[in-house]
C-alpha positions in Angstrom: 106.3 108.6 129.7 104.1 105.7 130.8 100.8 104.9 129.2 97.8 106.9 130.4 95.7 105.5 133.2 92.1 104.6 132.4 90.8 107.8 134.0 93.1 109.8 131.9 92.0 107.9 128.8 88.4 109.0 129.6 89.4 112.7 129.7 91.3 112.3 126.4 88.3 110.6 124.8 86.0 113.5 125.8 88.6 116.1 124.5 88.9 114.2 121.2 85.1 113.9 120.9 84.6 117.6 121.4 87.2 118.5 118.8 85.5 116.1 116.3 82.1 117.5 117.0 83.2 121.1 116.6 84.9 120.6 113.2 83.5 122.4 110.2 81.2 120.2 108.1 83.5 120.2 105.0 86.5 119.0 107.0 84.4 116.3 108.6 83.3 115.1 105.2 86.8 115.0 103.7 88.2 113.3 106.8 85.3 110.8 106.7 85.9 110.1 103.0 89.5 109.2 103.9 88.5 106.9 106.7 86.1 105.0 104.5 88.8 104.6 101.9 91.4 103.5 104.6 89.0 100.8 105.9 88.4 99.7 102.3 92.2 99.4 101.8 92.3 97.2 104.8 89.5 95.1 103.4 91.1 94.9 100.0 94.5 93.8 101.3 92.8 91.3 103.6 91.1 89.7 100.6 94.4 89.6 98.6 96.4 87.9 101.3 93.7 85.3 102.2 92.6 84.3 98.7 93.4 81.0 97.2 93.7 79.2 100.5 91.6 76.0 100.5 89.9 75.6 103.9 90.4 71.8 103.6 94.1 72.4 103.8 94.4 75.6 105.8 91.4 75.2 108.1 90.4 78.5 109.8 93.8 80.1 109.2 92.6 82.3 106.3 90.4 84.2 108.8 93.5 84.9 110.9 95.3 86.2 107.9 92.3 88.3 106.9 92.1 89.8 110.4 95.9 90.5 110.6 95.9 92.3 107.2 92.7 94.2 107.9 94.3 96.0 110.9 95.9 98.3 108.3 92.6 100.1 108.0 92.3 101.3 111.6 96.1 102.0 111.8 95.7 104.4 108.9 92.6 106.0 110.4 94.1 106.6 113.9 97.7 107.4 112.9 97.2 109.3 109.7 94.1 111.1 111.1 90.5 110.8 109.8 87.0 110.3 110.9 85.6 106.8 111.2 81.9 106.2 112.1 82.5 103.3 114.4 85.1 105.2 116.4 83.1 108.4 116.5 80.2 106.3 118.0 82.4 106.2 121.1 84.1 109.5 121.1 81.2 111.8 120.3 78.6 110.2 122.6 80.9 110.2 125.6 81.4 113.9 125.0 77.7 114.4 125.0 77.3 112.4 128.2 79.7 114.8 129.8 77.6 117.7 128.4 80.5 119.1 126.5 78.4 119.0 123.2 74.7 118.7 122.5 72.7 115.8 121.1 72.3 117.8 118.0 76.0 118.1 117.6 76.3 114.4 118.0 73.7 113.6 115.4 75.2 116.1 113.0 78.7 114.6 113.3 77.6 111.0 113.0 75.4 111.8 109.9 78.3 113.6 108.1 80.8 110.8 109.0 78.4 108.2 107.8 78.0 109.9 104.4 81.8 110.4 104.0 82.6 106.8 105.0 80.2 105.5 102.4 81.6 107.6 99.6 85.2 106.7 100.5 84.5 102.9 100.7 82.5 103.0 97.4 85.3 104.8 95.7 87.9 102.2 96.6 85.5 99.3 95.9 84.7 100.5 92.4 87.8 102.1 91.1 90.7 100.5 93.1 89.3 97.0 93.7 87.2 96.1 90.7 88.2 98.5 87.9 91.9 97.8 88.5 91.3 94.1 88.2 92.7 93.4 91.7 89.3 91.8 92.4 88.5 89.6 89.4 85.0 88.9 88.0 82.8 85.9 87.6 84.5 85.2 84.3 88.1 85.3 85.5 90.3 82.4 84.4 90.5 79.7 87.1 93.8 79.8 89.1 94.6 83.4 88.3 94.9 86.0 91.1 91.7 87.7 89.9 89.7 84.5 90.2 91.1 83.8 93.6 90.3 87.2 95.0 86.9 87.1 93.4 86.1 83.8 95.1 87.3 85.1 98.4 85.3 88.3 98.2 82.2 86.4 97.1 82.5 84.0 100.1 82.8 87.0 102.5 80.0 89.0 100.9 77.6 86.1 100.7 78.2 85.1 104.3 77.4 88.7 105.5 74.6 89.7 103.2 72.8 86.4 102.4 73.5 83.8 105.1 73.4 85.9 108.3 69.9 86.8 109.5 69.1 90.2 110.9 69.6 89.2 114.5 73.0 87.6 113.8 74.2 90.7 111.9 73.1 92.9 114.8 74.8 90.8 117.5 78.0 90.4 115.4 78.0 94.1 115.0 77.7 94.7 118.7 80.7 92.5 119.3 82.6 94.1 116.5 82.4 97.7 117.7 82.9 96.7 121.3 86.3 95.5 120.2 86.9 98.3 117.7 86.1 101.0 120.3 88.4 99.3 122.8 91.2 99.6 120.2 90.3 103.3 119.8 90.1 103.7 123.6 93.5 102.0 124.2 95.2 104.0 121.4 94.5 107.1 123.4 96.6 105.6 126.2 99.6 105.1 124.0 102.3 107.8 123.7 104.3 106.2 121.0 103.5 105.2 117.4 104.6 101.6 118.1 102.3 101.5 121.2 99.3 102.7 119.2 99.8 100.1 116.5 100.2 97.3 119.0 97.0 98.1 120.9 95.1 98.5 117.7 96.3 95.2 116.3 94.8 92.6 118.6 91.2 93.8 119.0 90.9 94.4 115.2 92.5 91.1 114.3 90.1 89.4 116.7 86.8 90.8 115.4 87.7 90.0 111.8 88.9 86.5 112.6 85.6 85.9 114.5 83.5 87.1 111.5 81.9 90.0 113.3 80.3 92.8 111.2 81.8 96.3 110.9 79.4 98.6 109.0 82.1 100.6 107.3 84.0 97.5 106.2 80.7 96.1 104.8 80.4 99.4 102.9 83.4 98.0 101.0 82.9 94.3 100.9 79.3 94.2 99.7 79.4 96.9 97.0 82.7 95.5 95.7 80.9 92.1 95.4 78.1 93.7 93.5 80.5 95.6 91.2 82.4 92.4 90.6 79.2 90.6 89.5 78.7 88.1 92.4 75.3 86.5 91.6 72.4 86.5 94.0 73.6 89.6 95.9 71.7 92.9 95.5 71.5 96.4 97.0 68.5 95.3 99.1 70.7 92.7 100.8 73.4 95.3 101.2 71.2 98.0 102.7 69.6 95.5 105.1 73.1 94.4 106.3 74.2 98.0 106.7 71.1 98.9 108.7 71.5 96.1 111.3 75.3 96.5 111.4 74.9 100.2 112.1 72.5 99.6 114.9 74.7 96.8 116.4 77.9 98.9 116.1 76.1 101.8 117.8 75.1 99.6 120.7 78.5 98.1 121.0 80.1 101.6 121.1 77.6 103.5 123.3 76.5 100.8 125.8 79.6 98.7 126.3 82.4 101.3 126.0 81.2 104.9 126.1 78.6 104.5 128.9 80.6 102.0 130.8 83.8 104.1 131.0 81.8 107.3 131.5 80.1 105.7 134.5 83.4 104.5 135.9 85.6 107.6 135.4 83.5 110.6 134.5 80.0 110.4 136.0 81.0 111.9 139.4 82.9 114.8 137.9 81.3 118.2 137.1 79.8 117.9 133.6 80.7 121.6 132.9 84.4 120.9 133.5 86.5 121.4 130.4 88.1 118.0 129.5 91.8 117.9 130.3 94.1 118.2 127.3 96.6 115.5 128.0 100.1 115.5 126.5 
């Protein structure tokens, strides 16, 4: 069966958003915890494969390796099944635009998913990244894998939480979720597992390689850096980054993907029409 046409993707997105918004609160929280953990796994493996590479030798290639490895996170989210805040910023609002759910349903879902994603990312950051020693600490012996992963994490976290100003975080977050939501959107078109993985890979690799900000990924990177003892980084820096990354991700999803494709393919259809369930 060929991939779905864009108009069919729009109907599939609405149907998916309605299902997510109608889920019981406890299932939303459990699925959101898993998604936060999956994105954190992507962040952790991205640090592991790109650590120890001197930019004077490798240039910008470490960012490509980081982006390539990080795609694991969204593959796990979309194939295994869970609830990711940045993806739901597309799927749930487009369902509300088509008047299949209320604004209250949308706010409830995004709030629950936010909470679950934070908990999942923090769990992996503390227990599986730092407590396991996969991420070293400030006192790790030079040249060891722990020292290299610590240095790589520190450079990522400092860039995002210290060196980027609020406007930069916001704009990078807009670009990030524009690409992430395109990956989610295109995954709805794919009818095979290999097709889903392929369409997920390139947008996710691109946003990471360009240094854009994904609020759920930053729920892993920044707390992990704090837990590992990176100096000069605090929870005030982290919360500021999360706030502007959240706003930028929301704009990227709602304005550039949900609203754009709703206008192109759904606006002129009866809003009361039940979204088509596509095989």
